[in-house]
VOSE-383742 format. One record per residue: residue in one letter; y, x, z of N, C-alpha, C, CB in turn. Coordinates in steps of 0.1 Angstrom, whole numbers, plus 2048, in hexadecimal, padded with zeros to 3 digits. Last residue first. Glycine has a CB too. Example, Ala and Ser with C-alpha at 12.3 -4.5 7.8 and 13.67 -1.06 7.14 Angstrom:
# VOSE-383742
s7EA8808477F588984780088184F7FA88D839a7C788484E7D387B84E7DF88484E7D387185A
END
This chain:
# VOSE-383742
gD4619048AD44183491D4C17848CD4818549EaD521B0490D481A748AD4819A491D3A1AE489vD721BC48DD681B8496D5F1AE48FD6E1B14A3kD7F1D947ED7C1CB47DD711C7486D791C746ErD971F048AD8A1EC488D881DD487D801F3492pDB51FA479DAF1F3484DA01EF480DB71E6487qDBC21C46EDB720E46BDB1207477DAD20E45FsDC0235478DCC22C477DC721E474DD523146DaDA8241476DAD240483DB9236483DB224D489tDA424345AD9B23A462DA0238470D8D241463kDB9255454DB924744EDB023E456DB4247440kDB226C461DBF266464DBF25745FDCA26D45CaD99273457D9A270465DA7268468D9A27D46EmDA027743CD9626D440D9726944ED8827243DcDB228C43EDB627F439DAD27443CDB8280429eD9F29F448DAB29B450DB128E44BDB62A644EtD8D2A3434D8829C440D94298449D7F2A5448sD9C29B414D982A441FD9329C42BDA32AD422cD9F286402DA02943FDD9B29E407DAF2983F9fD8A2693FED94271405D94280400D92271415tD832473F5D822563F3D8D25D3F9D822593E3aD7122A3FCD7D2323FED792413FBD8223140DlD5821F3F6D642193F1D702213F2D6620C3F9gD4122A401D4422E3F3D512283EED3922B3EAsD3622741AD3721B412D3A21E403D41212418kD39241424D2B23C420D2C22F418D2423A42DlD55250412D4F24941ED4124441AD5723E424nD5926F401D57260401D5125C40ED4E25C3F5lD6F2873F6D66283400D65274401D6B28940EaD712983D6D7528D3DFD6B28B3EAD782803D7rD6A2A93C2D6F2AF3CFD722A53DAD7B2B83CCdD642993ADD592A23B2D5D2A93BFD552AC3A8sD7C28D3A6D722853ADD6628E3B3D6C27B3A4pD9A29E3ADD8E29C3A5D832953ADD892AA39FiDB628B3BADAD2963BBDA12943B2DA82993CAwDD62813C2DCB2803B9DC328D3B9DD127E3AAtDE12733E2DE127D3D8DD527C3CFDE128B3DEnDE22613F8DE525C3EADE72673E0DF22543EAcDD9266411DE626C40DDEA2683FFDE627B40FgDC2255414DCA25941FDD825E41BDC4265426eDB42513FCDB9245404DC224940FDAD23E409cDBA2633DFDB62643EDDBC2583F4DBB2713F3rDAF2593BFDBA25A3C9DB425A3D7DC324E3C7vD9F26D3A6D9F2623AFDAA2643B9D912603B6lD97278386DA0279391D9F26C399DAF27C38DqD7628237CD8227A37AD8B27C387D7F26B378sD6329B36DD69296379D7628E376D6C2A1383sD5A2A1353D5029E35ED5729836AD492AA362qD6F2A6342D6629B33FD5E29734BD5E29F333sD7D2BB34ED842AF34CD7B2A3349D8E2B1340tD682CF34ED6E2CA35BD752BD359D782D4360sD622D2333D582CD33CD5E2C8349D4D2D833FrD7B2DC32AD762D0325D6B2CA32ED6F2D2317aD7E2F4338D882E933AD832DC335D952ED332gD6830332FD6A2FF33DD732F4340D6E30B345iD6E305314D622FE318D632FA327D56307316dD86314316D8630630FD7A2FF314D86308300qD7E32B322D87323329D87315323D95329328rD6C33530FD6733131CD71328323D6433E324nD7E33A2F9D733302F8D6E32C305D683352EFvD8E34E305D94341300D893362FFD9B3432F3dD7B362308D8235C314D8834F310D8D366319vD733672EED693632F7D7035C303D6136F2FCnD8B3702E2D843642DDD7A35F2E7D7D3672D0lD913872F1D9A37C2F1D9336F2EDDA637E2E9aD7B3972E9D7D3942F7D863882F9D823A02FFtD8039A2CED743932D2D7538F2E1D6839B2D0kD983A92D0D9839C2C9D8C3942CDD9839E2BAfD8F3C02DCD9A3B82E2D9A3AA2DDDA73BF2E1eD7E3CA2C8D793C62D6D833BD2DDD763D32DErD903CE2B3D853C52B2D803C02BFD7A3CB2A9fDA13E22BFDA73D52BBD9C3CB2BADAF3D72AElD8E3F72C1D943F12CDD9A3E32CAD9F3FB2D3kD893FC2A6D7E3F72AFD843F12BCD754032B3lDA340429FD9D3F8298D923F32A1D983FB28AyDA541B2AEDAE4102B0DA94032AADBC4142AApD9142C2A2D904272B0D9941C2B3D934332B9rD9C42D286D8F426289D8E423298D8442F285vDB143E280DB4430284DA8428289DBA428278rDA6456279DB0456283DB2448289DBD45C27FaD9544F263D8F45526FD9945527BD8C46426CyDA8445251D9F43C257D98442264D9443824DiDB545D24ADBC452251DB3449258DC544B247lD9F46A23EDA6470249DAE466251DAF47B245vD99459229D8F45C233D95461240D8446522EfDB145A21ADAC44D220DA244F22BDA6444215vDB1474212DBC46F21BDB7462221DC946D212lD9A474202D9A47C20EDA5478217D9D48B20AgDA24621EED9745F1F6D97467203D8A4611EEvDB74711E3DBA4641E9DAF4601F2DBC45A1DElDA84871DADB34891E4DB647C1EBDBF48F1DDaD9847B1C6D924821D2D9C4841DDD8C48F1CDaDAB4711B4DA34681BCD9C46E1C8D984621B2iDB548A1ACDBE4811B2DB64761BADC74791A8iD9E49419FDA449B1AADAD4921B2DAB4A81A5lD9B48118BD90483195D9548A1A1D8548B18EyDB148417CDB0477183DA547918EDAC46C179kDAC49D170DB849B179DB748F181DC549B170mD97498160D954A116BDA049F175D944AF167
END
């Protein structure tokens, strides 16, 4: 009988402590799942960006930019980072005369 009363008291203490700690445990679980989701999204986004776009060099200012943001001439041989670099480079080059 003595062991039954001790077990009941220990169980009651456990239930009271668990009732007080339960909201914090739920908050911790939500925080943990939120961190896991954000980390996974960042990893997926970084992988897809690095695999889909390569870096190309701007012909005007020689900076490296992602190929999906680069501006290309109609010939496709030159790439530029902005319209200003494109205008500057094409204005400084002498035009070739056909013939």
